[in-house]
C-alpha positions, 0 to 999 in steps of 0.5 A: 411371831408378830407381824412387821409394821408396813414400811413408811416410805415417806418417813424413810425418805426423810433425813433421820435425826442424829443424837445431839452431843450435849448442846444444852443452851445456844452456842454463839459462833461465826460462819464464813460463807459467800456472804462474809462473816456471819454471827450465828447461834448453834442450836443443835450439834452432832458429829455430822453437823449443826442446826443454827440460826442467824439474822442472815443465812448463807446460800443453800448448797454453799460451802461454809466454815463454822468457827467456835472457840478456835475449832474450824469445821468445813461444812455445806449448807444443806437446808434453810427454813426461816431463820434456821439452817443446817450445816453438814460437816464435810467430815464428822467431828469425832475428835472428843477434844475438838467437840469439847472445845466447840461446846466450851467444855474441858475435854477431860471433863467431857470424857468422864461423862 
């Protein structure tokens, strides 16, 4: 038997990345928040949330509504760093058709991959 590596408690306390859902290029979107309608760019997209950037960021820990291609996703702003921020969805976006619409792809084509 091999010995287990010691638990890295610092790494364990950090948020763990979630596998992306196929964002291969930045996606323009809008964010409605306490600061009004903000044009943003989605850089990474998972069922649980997005990493985005914009010239103006919404306030941290605030409620926001992410909108792209008719898909509206309620979210909470969980962190802000420089021009980037993370939005955690209130509920995971598990619907394949909504994911495909958000990414701008045909739902049937995305189900085949």
